[in-house]
N, C-alpha and C positions, 0 to 999 in steps of 0.2 A: 299848239296843235289843236285844230278843230276837227272833231269826229262827230258825224251825224248818224243817228240810228233812225231808220225809216221803216215804214210798212203800214199796212192796214191795221185798224184797231183790233186788238186781240192776238197779235203775233208775239207780243212780249217786249215791245220797244222800251217801255218804262222800266221794266225789270232789268233788262240787259243794260240799258243806259245808266241806271243808278249803280248797278254792281260794277260796271266797267269804270265809271268815274271814281268810285270808291277804291278799286284796285290800283288805278293809275295815279290816284291822288289829284284828279282833275276836278274842276268845278262841274257840277251837274246842272244843266239848264233845261227845264221843261218848256217847250214851245218858246224858244228864245226871243222871238220878235215881241211878244206881249210883255216880257219881262224887261227887255232892254229899251224899248221905245216909248212905252206909255207910263206916265207917272202913276196912274191908277192901275197899272198892270192889266190883269186878266179882264176886269170889268170893261175897261175902255176898248180893249182888243176885241172882246166878244161883241160889244156894241157896234164897232166898225164892221166886223165880219158879218153880223146880222144885216146891217144896212146894205152891204154888197150882195148878200143872198137875195134880199128883197128886190134889188135892182134887176136881178136875174140876168146879169151880164157876165158870161163866162170869160170874155176877154178882159174885162176890168178885174175880175177875181184873179185871173192868171197874172196880170200886171202887179196886183197887190202882193201876191206870194213871191213873184220874181223880185220885187223890191225888198221883201222880207229877207230873201236869201242873200242879196247884196249887202243889206244892212247888217246881218249877222256876221258876215265875213269881215266887215269893217269894225264893227263894235267889239268883236272878240279876237281880233287878229293878234293881239299881244298876250293872249291868255291860253291856258290849256283847258279846254272844255269838251264835254260830251253833251251834244244837243239831242234832246228827245223830240224828234221831228225837225224837218228842215224844208226841203223843197218837194221831193217826191210825194210825201204823205199829204201834202196840201194841194198841189196843183193837179194831181191825178183825178181828183173829184170834179174839177171844172173844165177839163179838156174834152170838148165834145165836137170839135170840127177841125178843119185843116189849119185855120188861123191860130186857134188856141194851142194846138199841138206844136206848131212852129214856134210860138212864143215859149212854150214849155221847154222845147229842145234848145232854144237859144239861151234861156236862163240856165239850163243844165250845162251847156257848153261854157258859159261865162264863169261858172262856179270854180272857185279856187280852194274849196274845202280840202283838207288833208286826207280824210278818209270818209267815204260815203258808204254806209252799210245798209242794205235793203234786206229786211227779214220777211220771210213769207211762210205760209203754210197752205195746205189744201183746204178747200171749202168746208169739208166735214170737220176737220180739226178746228178750224176757225169757229164754226158753229158751236162746238162743244166748249171751247174756251170762252166765247161770249156768254153762253148760257150760265157757265159756272161763276162768272164775275158777279160781284155785288152790283146791283142795278144793271146787269148785263143785257137785260131785255131792251134797254133803250138803244143799244147799238145793233140789234138784230136786223134792222132795215139794211144795214151795210152788206149783209149776205146777198141781197138781191142785186147789189151793185158790184159784187166781188169780181166778176169777169171784166166788167167795164174798167174798174180800178186797175186790176192786174195788167190788162191789155195796154192801158195808157202808160203805165210805168215801164213795161218792157219795151214798148215801141219808142218811148222817149229815150231810154237808155241806149237802144240800138241806133237810133237816128243821130244821137248826140256823139256817140263814140266815147262817152264818158266812162272812166274806170269806176265800176261800182262792185263792191263785194256783196254778192247775193248769197244768202244763207237760208236754206229751207229748214225750218225749225220743227217740222212735223214729227220727226223722230229724234230730235236733239234736245238734251236737257240744257239747263242754264250754263253749267260749267263747260260743256262741250262747245256751246255757242261762243262763250267767252274765250275759250282756248283758240278757236279759229280766228277770232278778231285780234287777239294778242299776237298770234303768229304773223299776221299781216302787218301789224304795227311794227314788230321787230324787224321784218324784212324791209319795210319802208325806212325805218331809222338807219339800218345798216347800209342801205343804198345811197343815203344822203351824205 
């Protein structure tokens, strides 16, 4: 089973993903593409991502993250994993026109992931969380893009018709969030 935890930085993806993996006795995978595909892991992945950003090509970036999603599904298909980031958390930043949105939606439609969870919070809560983080100020620029990111995610979900578990964490603690996810997993397992 592949479970992906998605959302803008500061919503608690890593916290929820690590705790969920621990509870389920699943493998936790942070940014799975960089760990699965590149021998040098994070360094090579970041180098390639930086090159894409420098090219300033949204369509190429979307193709890259679409390939990422397909690769994750193939690489981890026989394992039980919780992925910290998958498709929504990456592609939403680069979707800025009709072509990239259509690519985003197509990638989402092709996804065969077992459970896609999108965590969200309001902008004010996000700001407080980012400020309270160690080195949180480096992510504060994302507040300016909050509406852009959220709009792209929700539009892609709606257009794709993909089943996504959306959880607003503004007033939910970690345990309550995990309980919601566990309940959905149990329902999915019982329906199979």
